[in-house]
C-alpha positions in Angstrom: 78.6 -3.4 -102.0 75.2 -4.4 -100.9 75.2 -7.5 -102.4 78.4 -8.0 -100.6 76.8 -7.4 -97.2 74.0 -9.4 -98.1 75.5 -12.5 -98.7 78.2 -11.8 -95.8 75.6 -11.5 -93.3 75.0 -14.8 -92.6 78.4 -15.8 -92.4 79.1 -13.0 -89.7 76.2 -14.4 -87.7 77.5 -17.5 -87.5 81.0 -16.9 -87.1 79.6 -14.4 -83.8 77.4 -17.4 -82.9 80.3 -19.6 -82.9 82.6 -17.2 -81.0 80.5 -15.6 -78.3 78.0 -18.9 -77.8 79.5 -22.2 -79.0 82.9 -21.7 -76.3 85.3 -24.4 -74.9 84.3 -25.0 -70.9 86.6 -23.3 -68.7 88.5 -26.1 -67.0 90.1 -25.7 -63.4 91.9 -28.7 -62.0 95.1 -29.4 -60.3 97.9 -30.7 -62.7 98.7 -34.1 -62.4 99.2 -37.4 -64.5 95.6 -38.5 -63.5 93.9 -35.4 -64.8 95.9 -35.4 -68.1 95.5 -38.6 -69.2 91.6 -38.4 -68.3 91.2 -35.2 -70.4 93.0 -36.8 -73.2 90.0 -39.5 -73.0 87.3 -36.8 -72.4 87.2 -34.7 -75.6 83.9 -33.3 -74.8 85.6 -31.4 -71.9 88.3 -29.6 -74.5 85.9 -28.9 -77.6 83.5 -26.2 -78.0 79.7 -27.0 -76.6 77.0 -25.9 -79.0 73.8 -25.3 -77.6 70.5 -26.0 -79.7 70.7 -22.9 -81.9 66.9 -22.1 -80.4 67.7 -22.7 -77.1 70.4 -20.3 -76.1 68.3 -18.5 -73.7 68.9 -20.0 -70.1 65.0 -19.6 -69.6 64.1 -21.5 -72.7 66.3 -24.2 -71.7 64.5 -24.8 -68.6 61.2 -24.6 -70.2 62.2 -27.1 -72.5 63.5 -29.3 -69.4 59.6 -29.1 -68.4 58.3 -29.6 -71.2 60.2 -32.8 -72.4 59.2 -34.2 -68.8 55.5 -33.9 -69.9 55.9 -35.2 -73.0 54.9 -38.9 -73.2 58.3 -40.7 -73.4 59.6 -44.3 -74.3 61.6 -44.6 -72.1 61.0 -47.3 -69.3 62.0 -48.9 -66.2 62.8 -52.6 -66.3 62.8 -53.2 -62.4 61.9 -51.2 -59.3 61.6 -51.9 -55.8 60.7 -50.1 -52.5 63.2 -50.5 -49.8 62.3 -49.7 -45.6 64.8 -47.5 -44.0 65.7 -48.1 -40.8 63.4 -45.7 -39.2 60.7 -46.8 -41.3 60.8 -43.9 -44.1 60.5 -45.5 -47.8 63.0 -45.0 -50.3 63.1 -46.5 -54.1 65.7 -47.8 -56.5 64.4 -47.5 -60.2 66.6 -49.4 -62.9 67.2 -49.5 -66.5 69.6 -52.0 -67.7 69.2 -54.4 -64.7 69.4 -57.5 -66.7 73.0 -56.9 -68.1 76.3 -58.8 -67.0 76.6 -58.9 -63.7 80.1 -57.2 -63.4 79.0 -54.4 -65.4 79.6 -51.0 -63.8 76.7 -49.4 -62.2 75.8 -45.7 -62.6 74.0 -44.5 -59.2 71.7 -41.1 -60.4 70.6 -38.6 -57.8 68.0 -36.7 -58.8 66.7 -32.7 -58.5 65.5 -31.1 -55.3 61.8 -32.0 -56.9 62.3 -35.0 -59.0 60.9 -38.4 -59.7 61.1 -41.7 -61.2 58.9 -39.7 -64.1 60.6 -36.6 -64.5 64.0 -38.6 -64.7 63.3 -41.2 -67.2 65.2 -39.4 -70.3 68.0 -38.7 -68.2 68.3 -42.4 -67.3 67.6 -43.2 -70.8 70.1 -41.3 -72.4 72.7 -42.1 -69.5 71.9 -45.9 -70.3 72.5 -45.6 -74.1 75.5 -43.7 -74.0 77.6 -45.5 -71.6 75.9 -49.1 -72.1 76.1 -49.2 -68.3 73.4 -50.5 -65.8 71.7 -47.5 -64.4 69.7 -46.7 -61.2 67.8 -43.8 -59.9 68.0 -43.5 -56.2 64.7 -42.0 -55.1 64.6 -40.1 -51.9 61.9 -40.6 -49.3 58.8 -38.5 -49.9 59.5 -37.8 -53.7 57.3 -38.6 -56.7 54.4 -41.0 -55.6 56.3 -42.4 -52.6 54.7 -41.9 -49.7 56.1 -40.3 -46.4 56.1 -43.1 -43.9 58.5 -41.9 -41.0 58.1 -38.2 -39.6 61.6 -36.8 -41.4 62.6 -35.7 -44.9 65.4 -33.9 -46.7 65.0 -31.9 -49.5 68.8 -32.0 -50.0 69.2 -36.0 -49.5 70.2 -38.3 -46.5 73.3 -39.9 -46.7 72.1 -42.8 -44.2 69.5 -43.5 -46.6 71.9 -43.6 -49.5 74.1 -45.9 -47.5 71.1 -48.7 -47.1 70.6 -47.9 -50.8 74.0 -48.6 -52.0 74.0 -51.8 -49.4 71.1 -52.8 -51.4 72.6 -52.4 -55.0 75.8 -53.8 -53.7 73.9 -57.1 -52.7 72.6 -57.5 -55.7 75.7 -56.7 -57.8 78.6 -57.5 -55.8 80.5 -57.5 -58.6 80.0 -54.5 -60.3 82.1 -51.3 -59.8 79.8 -48.0 -58.5 80.0 -44.7 -60.1 77.7 -41.7 -59.5 76.0 -38.8 -60.8 74.4 -36.0 -58.6 71.9 -33.5 -60.4 71.0 -30.3 -58.9 70.3 -31.1 -55.1 71.4 -34.7 -55.8 75.0 -33.1 -56.1 74.8 -31.9 -52.8 74.1 -35.6 -51.4 77.0 -36.8 -54.0 79.5 -34.6 -52.5 78.4 -35.2 -48.6 78.4 -39.1 -48.7 82.2 -38.9 -51.1 83.4 -36.6 -47.9 82.0 -38.3 -45.3 83.2 -41.8 -46.7 86.8 -40.2 -47.5 88.8 -43.3 -48.8 86.1 -45.9 -47.5 83.5 -44.2 -50.6 81.8 -47.4 -52.3 81.4 -45.0 -55.1 84.8 -45.1 -57.2 83.9 -41.5 -59.1 81.3 -38.9 -59.2 80.2 -36.0 -61.0 78.1 -33.1 -59.7 76.3 -31.5 -62.4 74.9 -27.7 -61.5 75.5 -28.1 -57.7 74.9 -25.1 -55.6 77.9 -25.3 -53.0 77.4 -23.5 -50.1 73.6 -23.8 -49.3 73.7 -21.4 -46.3 73.8 -18.6 -49.1 73.2 -20.7 -52.1 69.5 -20.4 -52.3 69.7 -16.5 -51.9 71.0 -16.2 -55.1 68.3 -18.0 -57.3 66.3 -15.9 -59.4 63.4 -15.3 -57.4 61.1 -16.8 -59.9 62.3 -20.2 -59.8 63.0 -19.8 -55.8 59.4 -19.0 -55.0 58.3 -21.6 -57.5 60.2 -24.5 -56.1 59.8 -23.7 -52.7 55.7 -23.9 -53.3 56.2 -27.7 -54.9 58.1 -28.7 -52.2 55.9 -27.6 -49.4 53.1 -29.0 -51.4 54.8 -32.2 -52.0 56.5 -32.7 -48.4 54.8 -30.4 -45.7 51.1 -29.8 -46.8 49.8 -33.7 -47.1 51.9 -35.2 -43.9 50.4 -32.4 -41.1 49.9 -36.0 -38.8 53.7 -36.1 -39.0 54.7 -32.3 -38.6 51.8 -30.0 -37.6 53.3 -30.1 -33.8 56.8 -29.0 -34.8 57.4 -25.7 -33.8 58.7 -24.7 -37.3 55.5 -26.1 -38.9 54.3 -22.8 -39.6 57.0 -21.1 -40.7 57.9 -24.1 -43.0 54.2 -23.9 -44.9 54.4 -20.4 -45.3 58.1 -20.5 -46.9 57.9 -17.7 -49.7 61.2 -19.2 -51.6 64.1 -21.9 -51.1 66.0 -20.0 -48.9 63.4 -19.3 -46.4 62.4 -23.0 -46.5 65.6 -24.2 -45.8 66.0 -22.1 -42.9 63.3 -23.9 -41.4 63.6 -27.0 -42.4 65.4 -28.6 -39.5 63.1 -30.1 -37.3 61.5 -31.6 -40.6 64.9 -33.6 -41.2 65.2 -34.1 -37.6 67.4 -32.3 -36.5 67.0 -29.8 -33.4 68.8 -26.7 -34.5 69.8 -24.9 -37.6 73.1 -25.0 -37.3 73.0 -28.6 -36.8 71.2 -29.2 -39.6 73.7 -27.1 -42.0 76.4 -29.1 -40.5 75.0 -32.2 -41.4 73.8 -31.2 -44.9 76.0 -28.5 -46.3 78.4 -30.2 -49.0 81.0 -27.6 -48.7 81.9 -29.0 -45.0 83.2 -32.2 -46.4 84.7 -31.8 -49.8 88.3 -31.6 -48.6 87.6 -34.8 -47.5 86.8 -36.5 -51.0 89.4 -39.2 -52.1 88.0 -40.5 -55.2 87.9 -38.5 -58.7 85.0 -35.9 -59.1 84.1 -34.0 -61.9 82.2 -30.9 -61.6 80.0 -29.1 -64.0 78.6 -25.5 -63.9 77.0 -22.9 -66.6 77.7 -19.3 -66.3 74.0 -18.6 -67.3 72.8 -20.8 -64.7 69.4 -18.8 -62.9 69.4 -21.6 -60.1 72.9 -22.2 -58.9 74.4 -18.6 -59.5 77.8 -18.5 -61.1 78.7 -16.5 -58.1 78.6 -19.7 -56.1 80.8 -21.4 -58.6 83.4 -18.3 -58.5 83.4 -18.3 -54.5 84.2 -21.8 -54.5 86.8 -22.5 -57.2 89.5 -22.1 -55.6 88.9 -24.7 -53.2 87.5 -27.0 -55.8 90.8 -26.5 -57.7 93.1 -27.4 -54.8 91.9 -30.8 -54.9 94.1 -33.1 -56.5 91.0 -35.4 -57.5 88.9 -33.0 -58.6 88.3 -31.0 -62.4 85.8 -28.1 -62.3 84.4 -27.5 -66.0 82.0 -24.2 -66.4 80.5 -23.6 -69.8 79.2 -20.5 -71.3 75.6 -21.5 -71.5 73.7 -24.4 -70.3 71.2 -22.9 -67.7 70.4 -25.3 -65.1 71.2 -28.8 -66.0 70.0 -28.4 -69.5 72.9 -28.3 -71.7 71.0 -29.3 -75.0 72.6 -29.5 -78.0 71.9 -30.8 -81.7 68.6 -30.5 -83.4 67.5 -33.6 -81.2 67.9 -31.5 -78.0 70.1 -34.1 -76.6 71.7 -33.4 -73.4 75.3 -32.7 -73.3 75.5 -32.8 -69.7 74.5 -36.4 -69.7 76.8 -37.4 -72.6 79.6 -35.8 -71.1 79.2 -37.6 -67.8 78.5 -41.1 -70.1 82.2 -40.2 -71.6 83.7 -39.5 -68.2 82.5 -42.2 -66.4 83.4 -44.8 -69.1 87.0 -43.1 -69.1 87.2 -43.3 -65.3 86.5 -46.7 -65.2 89.5 -47.4 -67.6 91.6 -45.5 -65.6 91.3 -47.7 -62.2 94.3 -47.7 -60.2 95.6 -44.4 -61.1 96.1 -42.4 -58.1 96.9 -38.3 -58.6 100.3 -36.8 -58.1 100.9 -35.4 -54.3 101.2 -32.0 -54.7 99.8 -30.9 -57.9 100.0 -27.5 -59.5 96.7 -25.7 -60.0 95.9 -25.3 -63.6 93.0 -23.0 -65.3 92.3 -23.1 -69.1 
């Protein structure tokens, strides 16, 4: 009996891990010919996501992200440029695959709330390798090594800046179809742009990776440790070194002393160029415009995300699911923008994005059916 238990225990452990951890994504979408064909072309959406065994814990996955960013990477940008915005602000474009044929699709990447060209190199390299497309990081003003050259910044991104960046990208590659991946805070910028532009969007399709949804409440649900840490980094990056721009603002002191992300964004409106918190939220909250999105959008979240809480997802799932061109996928594990898989610790999220965009590009011209039926599986 003892021998049977000893030989059976490893098998039972593997079975339990496979059943409880390596689960298929929960999918929510409007049933249409478009969504059915897209699902058939994106097998990762219907297969089990199997996390790297030693990185099942959400906090270990975030730690692994940080460690990978700090490690020397062989991935390098092959072209970069600085752009001067209309108000004198500075943004950047960082390219991989810049020399690919002119008609090769271009994938725009909108980075995280504290992202930089350095921190995004591995993600960019994985997307290039998996898709074979040209990829370009749209670096927001003040991030990384970019100096703040105008008295305005928004941690969630600025759609006017993005339009100028897109204009430069289209000028260089007028024959290249554009798609976009928004990661964490970058997903808010993506949704804002797609919603504001509607059917006039220069971006043909997008993916929102670990979005926070309604930013008026989302930051209150982030785990305090991460919320305080990121707020401290943002103050150090944007506010403290730029007193010459912001010291006279009535909200300056509250911004400098912000204790967490919610506190910071409650007092960020003047820094972003708005006269009130209400105006700032109306211009930045992605949920205010999501119903206006006319191009395909894949949304990916994880149940164990300690930064963008699953409560945000459940609260907005009905609205997302009602849109005929939006598909929501929720994995049991994956943490915040991590989703490591395999022994090489590759990003399942990046591989899914590449698979999704290649399938999307192949289905150009296919329109969602009218009055689709919601589906959850």
